[in-house]
Each structure stands twice: as C-alpha cells, then as structure tokens.
C-alpha positions in Angstrom: 69.8 -8.2 16.7 70.1 -11.3 14.3 67.8 -13.6 13.3 68.0 -17.3 12.0 65.1 -18.9 10.0 65.6 -22.7 9.0 63.3 -22.9 6.4 62.5 -19.5 4.5 59.3 -20.3 3.0 56.1 -18.0 2.5 55.8 -17.2 6.1 59.8 -17.1 7.0 60.4 -15.2 4.6 57.5 -12.2 5.2 59.1 -12.7 9.3 62.4 -11.8 7.7 61.8 -9.0 5.7 59.9 -7.6 8.7 63.0 -7.9 11.0 65.3 -6.7 8.4 63.0 -3.3 8.2 63.7 -3.1 11.6 67.6 -3.4 11.1 68.3 -6.6 11.9 70.5 -9.0 10.6 68.6 -12.0 8.7 70.6 -15.5 7.7 68.4 -18.6 6.4 69.0 -22.0 5.1 69.2 -22.3 1.2 68.9 -25.8 -0.4 71.0 -24.9 -3.3 73.1 -22.2 -4.8 70.2 -20.3 -6.7 68.3 -20.1 -3.9 71.5 -18.8 -2.1 71.9 -16.4 -4.8 68.7 -15.1 -4.0 68.6 -14.6 -0.7 71.9 -12.7 -1.0 69.8 -10.4 -3.4 67.1 -9.9 -0.5 69.9 -9.5 2.0 69.7 -12.5 3.7 72.8 -14.3 4.2 72.3 -18.0 3.1 73.3 -21.1 5.0 73.8 -24.8 4.3 71.9 -26.6 6.9 74.5 -29.3 6.5 77.4 -27.5 6.8 78.1 -28.0 10.8 80.4 -25.1 10.9 78.5 -22.7 8.4 75.7 -23.2 10.8 77.7 -22.5 14.0 78.9 -19.3 12.6 75.0 -18.5 11.6 74.1 -18.7 15.0 77.0 -17.1 16.9 75.3 -14.5 18.5 71.5 -15.1 17.4 69.1 -13.6 19.2 66.1 -15.2 17.6 65.4 -18.3 15.5 62.4 -19.4 13.7 61.9 -22.8 12.8 59.2 -23.4 9.8 59.9 -26.4 8.0 57.6 -29.5 8.4 59.0 -32.9 10.5 59.6 -35.9 8.6 59.5 -39.3 9.4 62.7 -38.8 11.5 61.5 -35.9 13.3 62.2 -32.1 13.1 65.1 -31.5 10.6 65.4 -27.8 12.4 66.0 -29.4 16.1 68.6 -31.8 14.5 70.3 -28.9 12.3 69.8 -26.0 15.0 70.2 -27.4 18.5 74.0 -28.9 18.1 75.0 -25.2 16.3 73.6 -23.5 19.2 75.4 -25.7 21.6 78.7 -25.7 19.5 78.2 -21.3 19.1 77.3 -21.3 23.0 74.5 -19.3 22.1 71.4 -18.8 23.7 68.7 -16.7 22.0 66.1 -14.8 23.6 63.2 -16.6 21.1 63.0 -19.5 19.3 59.7 -19.7 17.2 58.0 -23.2 16.0 55.5 -23.5 13.4 52.9 -26.0 14.2 49.7 -26.5 12.6 46.4 -26.4 14.0 46.0 -30.0 12.7 47.6 -31.1 16.0 44.0 -30.8 17.7 42.4 -33.2 14.7 38.4 -33.7 14.4 36.5 -31.8 17.4 32.9 -31.9 15.2 32.6 -28.0 14.6 33.2 -27.2 18.5 35.8 -24.8 19.8 39.3 -25.7 20.8 42.1 -24.1 22.7 45.5 -24.5 23.4 44.5 -26.5 26.6 42.4 -28.6 24.5 43.4 -32.5 23.9 45.4 -33.2 20.5 43.9 -36.0 18.5 45.7 -35.6 15.3 43.9 -37.9 12.5 47.0 -37.9 10.3 50.5 -38.5 9.7 51.6 -35.2 8.9 49.6 -34.2 12.4 51.2 -37.0 14.4 54.3 -35.7 13.6 53.9 -31.9 14.0 52.7 -33.2 17.7 56.0 -35.0 18.3 57.8 -32.1 17.0 56.2 -30.1 19.6 57.1 -32.4 22.3 60.4 -32.6 21.3 61.1 -28.8 21.1 59.7 -28.3 24.3 61.6 -31.2 26.0 64.8 -29.7 24.5 64.1 -26.0 25.5 63.5 -27.3 29.0 66.6 -29.2 29.0 69.1 -26.2 27.5 66.7 -23.5 29.4 66.0 -21.8 25.7 62.6 -19.8 25.4 60.4 -21.8 22.8 57.3 -20.8 21.7 55.1 -22.9 19.6 52.3 -21.4 17.4 49.6 -23.3 16.1 48.6 -22.0 12.3 45.7 -23.1 10.2 45.1 -22.6 6.5 47.3 -19.6 5.7 46.2 -16.9 3.1 47.8 -13.6 1.6 49.2 -12.0 -1.9 49.9 -14.7 -4.0 47.9 -17.2 -2.2 44.4 -16.8 -1.6 40.8 -17.6 -3.2 41.5 -14.5 -5.6 44.6 -16.3 -7.2 42.8 -19.9 -7.2 39.6 -18.1 -9.1 41.7 -16.3 -11.6 43.7 -19.4 -12.3 40.0 -21.1 -12.7 40.9 -23.7 -9.9 38.2 -22.2 -8.0 36.1 -24.8 -6.5 32.9 -24.6 -3.9 32.8 -27.9 -2.0 30.3 -28.3 0.4 30.3 -30.3 3.5 27.3 -29.4 5.5 28.4 -28.1 9.0 32.1 -27.9 7.8 34.2 -25.0 9.0 37.5 -24.0 8.9 40.0 -21.4 10.5 42.4 -19.0 8.3 45.0 -16.5 9.4 46.7 -13.8 7.4 50.1 -13.6 6.4 50.6 -10.3 7.5 48.8 -11.3 11.1 50.8 -14.4 11.1 53.9 -12.1 11.2 52.5 -9.6 13.7 51.7 -12.6 16.1 55.3 -13.3 15.9 57.0 -10.1 16.3 54.4 -9.6 19.4 55.5 -13.1 21.3 59.4 -11.8 20.5 58.5 -8.9 22.5 56.9 -11.1 25.3 59.0 -14.3 25.2 57.7 -17.0 27.3 59.4 -20.5 27.7 57.2 -23.5 26.6 54.3 -20.5 25.2 52.0 -22.2 22.8 49.9 -19.6 21.0 46.8 -20.4 18.2 47.3 -17.5 15.7 43.9 -17.5 13.6 41.7 -15.2 12.7 38.4 -14.4 14.9 35.9 -15.9 12.3 36.1 -19.8 11.4 33.7 -20.2 8.4 32.8 -23.1 5.9 35.2 -22.5 2.7 32.5 -22.0 0.0 31.7 -18.7 1.9 35.2 -17.7 1.5 34.9 -18.6 -2.3 31.6 -16.8 -2.8 33.2 -13.7 -1.4 36.2 -13.8 -3.3 34.2 -14.2 -6.7 31.9 -11.2 -5.7 35.0 -9.0 -5.2 36.3 -10.4 -8.7 33.1 -9.7 -10.1 33.3 -13.2 -11.6 31.0 -16.0 -11.5 30.6 -18.2 -8.4 31.7 -21.5 -8.9 29.2 -24.4 -8.7 28.7 -26.4 -5.3 30.3 -29.6 -5.4 29.1 -31.8 -2.6 32.2 -33.2 -0.9 30.8 -37.2 -1.1 30.6 -36.8 -5.0 34.0 -35.4 -5.6 37.0 -37.5 -6.5 39.0 -35.5 -3.9 42.7 -36.4 -3.3 43.5 -38.1 0.0 45.0 -35.0 1.1 42.0 -32.8 0.4 40.2 -35.5 2.0 42.2 -35.4 5.2 41.6 -32.0 5.3 37.7 -31.9 5.3 38.0 -35.0 7.9 38.8 -32.3 10.6 36.1 -29.9 11.5 36.8 -27.5 14.4 36.5 -23.8 15.5 40.4 -22.2 16.9 40.3 -20.0 19.8 43.0 -16.8 19.5 42.0 -15.7 22.9 45.2 -16.5 24.8 47.4 -14.9 22.0 45.3 -11.8 22.8 45.5 -11.8 26.4 48.9 -13.0 26.7 50.5 -10.9 23.7 48.1 -7.8 23.2 47.7 -9.4 19.6 44.8 -8.4 17.7 44.8 -9.8 14.0 44.6 -6.9 11.7 42.2 -8.8 9.0 40.0 -10.3 11.8 37.8 -12.1 9.0 38.6 -13.1 5.3 36.5 -10.3 4.0 38.9 -7.5 5.2 41.8 -9.8 4.2 40.7 -10.4 0.8 39.6 -6.8 0.3 43.6 -6.0 1.3 45.0 -8.5 -1.0 42.7 -7.2 -3.8 43.7 -3.7 -3.0 46.9 -4.1 -3.2 47.0 -5.7 -6.4 47.1 -9.0 -5.8 
C-alpha cells in the first residue's frame, strides 16, 4: 500500500507515521534538499512537486493521497500538481483526503454548524478554502475519484498546545464574552482520517472536532492548573492591540458538530475535550 502526501506538515507527518507503522510506503513533497534528507531519514520518499516526471513516478500505483497545503490566490497547489500526475500515471487511488478548515462556515454567533450549514467565510483564507473544496469535488466527480473533505478547527497536540505557550511565557487569556471555539487533538485527526480511509465515500465532508466547544480562556486556565503556574490575567478583547489575523480568528463564533463523522465513520475522539487532551500531552512529557 502506498500513500502520497502533498504538504507534510504537523498533521501530514502524523498521518504518514501512522501508515508507516502499518507497513505502508509513503512519499511526500519536499521543498528543499535539507527537507528531503530529513524525510529519507524518517523512511519517507521525498518528491519535488515541480518535477512532473518525479510526481508521476511517485503517484504510480498510489492507494491514498492526502492534501494538506493551503490554497493560494491561484487556487490549490496540491490539485494543480497532483491531478496531472495522477492522469499521467493512470492512477486511481482508493481515497483522496483534502484538509480544509471550519473557517469556511464563518460566523454563526455561537450557534451549532453542521456539514450542511451554509458556507459564509469571512476571511480571504476561508474563502480560498471554500473554492479549493469546490474544485476538488468537481475534479473528483469528473475523473471518478473518491475525494473526501475534512474541516478542521484549532489543532493542538504535543509541541503545540496551551501548555507550550505558558512555558514559553506567551500564555494569554483573551476574553470576549460569549465566544467559543471548537478544537481537535492531533491524534484524533489521524484516527478520523484512518476511519475514512477504511470507509471511502466520494464527495464526503466531515467536521473533525472534539465534543465540547468552549471559550479559549477556559483552556488556558486549565493548562495553568495542570502546570501549577499562575493563570494569566484576563485581557479584554476590545482593549488589546491584536494582530489582524487574531482579530479575524475571534470574529468567528460557532459550535461545530462532529455528529456526522461519528455516525458515518464510527469515529470517536480519544480526547473528547481539551481536558483529556492536555492531560495526555503532559503525561507524555509534552
């Protein structure tokens, strides 16, 4: 079995490692020679995404493809590189996963959103994701490919959590009354992708989120209690000199449902809330 990953970042690498452990061969894009060397050391075949012959060879006989790279103003770079290579290789993978974001929903003023909810992206980045999702679905239908979209919220895990921000002296309790976010532990993203890989569905769309959307300051407070350090003081949202990116993040307020992924994939998050997730990171030495 063979996996190809376009954009081997935090999530892509974790998924690749899970399939390597199952005996799969894995190839992934590498931007430079240093990155390629690091991938080889991890047992992953590096591929230059701009080398059409190399891409075609890497995708020959591929069983699964994961696209994690974000879209640009010109569209999804993964689609532009992977689809011609699949056509040249005459390859029809059983599963193509596209990682999107719950930012495609925009702001719902704290109400629940589902995969069928209207997409009201409020940022350029969110709008680009909406377009990339649409492009992948259209290409999938046109070529008879099994493309599944996964909408992800705030991602945390080892090396990337409120625990790490507190240790680095960067923990903040930004308080905006009524604001809630959904989040997901890295391991639960991987288990959701694996569940979909075992039950491919063309055109499928799933929210991979935990069970409890909460205010972000609650997460920071709990992380401080786990570390036994003082809780950062409250910082009212309107009094902060926040970056435009942070303001865009806080402009969207919604609760994201994971009911469809549970019903169709049989998936259950190992860490249903941030409490279990942070405890596991701490217990693991993170």
